C-alpha positions as CSV (number, residue, x, y, z in Angstrom):
1,M,60.3,72.2,122.7
2,E,61.1,73.1,126.3
3,D,63.5,75.8,127.4
4,P,66.6,73.5,129.0
5,D,66.9,75.9,131.9
6,R,63.2,76.5,132.2
7,P,61.3,73.2,131.2
8,E,57.8,74.8,131.7
9,R,58.6,77.3,129.1
10,L,58.2,76.3,125.5
11,L,60.9,77.6,122.9
12,D,59.0,76.5,120.1
13,V,56.2,74.4,118.6
14,V,56.3,72.4,115.4
15,A,53.2,70.7,114.2
16,R,54.4,66.9,112.3
17,P,51.9,64.9,110.7
18,H,54.7,62.8,109.8
19,G,58.3,61.9,110.9
20,A,59.8,62.2,114.0
21,V,61.2,64.5,117.0
22,A,64.2,64.1,119.0
23,T,65.9,66.0,121.4
24,S,69.1,65.7,123.4
25,G,71.0,67.7,125.5
26,T,71.7,68.5,129.5
27,A,68.4,69.6,130.7
28,R,67.3,66.2,132.0
29,R,70.2,64.1,132.2
30,G,73.1,66.6,133.1
31,A,76.2,66.3,131.0
32,H,76.1,62.9,130.0
33,I,77.0,63.4,126.1
34,T,81.3,63.4,125.7
35,D,83.2,66.0,123.6
36,P,85.4,63.5,121.9
37,R,87.8,66.1,121.0
38,A,88.4,67.2,124.4
39,G,87.6,63.8,126.2
40,R,85.0,65.8,128.7
41,P,81.2,66.5,129.1
42,A,80.0,68.7,126.1
43,Q,79.1,72.0,127.6
44,A,79.1,74.3,124.6
45,V,75.4,73.3,123.8
46,R,72.2,72.9,126.2
47,S,70.2,71.4,123.7
48,V,69.3,70.6,120.1
49,T,65.9,69.4,118.7
50,V,66.0,67.4,115.5
51,V,62.9,66.9,113.1
52,G,63.0,64.6,109.9
53,P,61.2,61.3,108.3
54,E,63.1,59.0,110.8
55,L,63.4,58.7,114.9
56,L,66.5,56.8,114.8
57,W,68.5,59.5,112.7
58,A,67.0,62.3,114.4
59,D,68.1,61.0,117.9
60,V,71.8,60.4,116.5
61,Y,71.8,63.8,115.0
62,A,70.9,65.4,118.0
63,T,73.3,63.7,120.2
64,A,76.1,64.4,117.7
65,A,75.4,67.5,117.6
66,V,76.0,68.4,121.3
67,A,79.1,66.6,121.1
68,R,80.2,68.5,118.2
69,G,79.3,71.7,120.0
70,A,77.9,75.4,119.1
71,D,79.0,74.9,115.3
72,A,77.0,71.9,114.7
73,L,74.3,74.3,113.3
74,D,76.4,74.3,109.5
75,W,76.8,70.8,109.9
76,L,72.9,69.8,110.8
77,A,71.8,72.2,108.1
78,T,73.8,69.8,105.3
79,L,71.5,67.2,106.4
80,D,68.9,66.4,103.6
81,G,65.3,66.2,105.2
82,Y,66.2,67.2,108.4
83,A,66.1,70.8,110.5
84,A,67.2,71.6,114.2
85,L,66.7,74.3,116.9
86,L,69.7,74.5,119.0
87,V,70.3,76.4,122.4
88,D,73.8,77.6,122.8
89,A,75.6,77.1,126.4
90,A,74.8,81.4,126.5
91,G,71.1,80.6,126.3
92,G,71.1,81.9,122.5
93,V,68.4,80.2,119.9
94,R,69.5,79.5,116.2
95,G,67.4,77.3,113.9
96,T,68.9,75.5,110.6
97,P,67.2,77.4,107.5
98,N,64.5,75.1,107.3
99,W,63.6,75.0,110.6
100,P,59.6,74.2,110.5
101,G,58.8,76.1,113.5
102,S,57.5,79.2,114.4
103,R,60.6,80.9,115.6
104,P,62.7,82.6,112.9
105,A,66.0,80.7,112.2
106,A,68.1,83.3,113.1
107,Q,69.6,83.6,116.3
108,T,67.7,85.1,119.1
109,R,67.8,85.0,123.1
110,A,65.8,82.7,125.3
111,A,63.6,84.9,127.0
């Protein structure tokens, strides 16, 4: 997964012999996801990467998490078979407890 603020820098690497990886956020397309509660572009999350068995659902969950905001990680942790890494607007990086990458699930800062 690339750093949304510095695309040349990787935040983590996940080996996936099977399944899918999907990332959604503002890095490549700008603020194109709407926060349905506020009715304006979602800004609390820079990117969310979701891994799981199906690409369709990984993509849906990643996009929904960006729209949901920084509290989306708690929701993502309840999705059976899926794991996520979230970068918030301040650059904090957090993963669900089952995040399969080398980065710890605890909150850290993108360096």
